[in-house]
Phi, psi and omega in degrees: 000133179273161177276133180303121178290143179248170179303319180296328177295318179296313179300316180297321177297317179296315179299323178296322176296311183298325181279350183082013180272349179220143176276144180302319182293329177291319179292320177300315179297318177302313182298316178298319179297319178294315182295323184270355182287109182293343180279349179264143173244103184275095185272334183278114181297333178291314177299315180300314180301313185280337169296318178297316179295318179294333175297340180250010186293342181259005181289135179283163176238162181284334184247002177203175184299316185229152177301316179257125182274172175299324176298320176300316181296318177297321178296321178300317179301314179300316179297316181297316181295334184262007180253000000 
């Protein structure tokens, strides 16, 4: 059984990407594992929303390296903190 992710866990994962301490594909895999873990009951809609977004954080884009930019990630942190 996994530990229920909290908002701070999501923020920390994003900060790790921004700092270069975590690879996007590793964070994406973590998010998918949390989302797909049947033993977890994800009650917080904010956590659920950002787990879904983090699951796509490693997707490429046609005009840049990734679909979601570092600016997007910083914006996500702000949104999470203000909800």
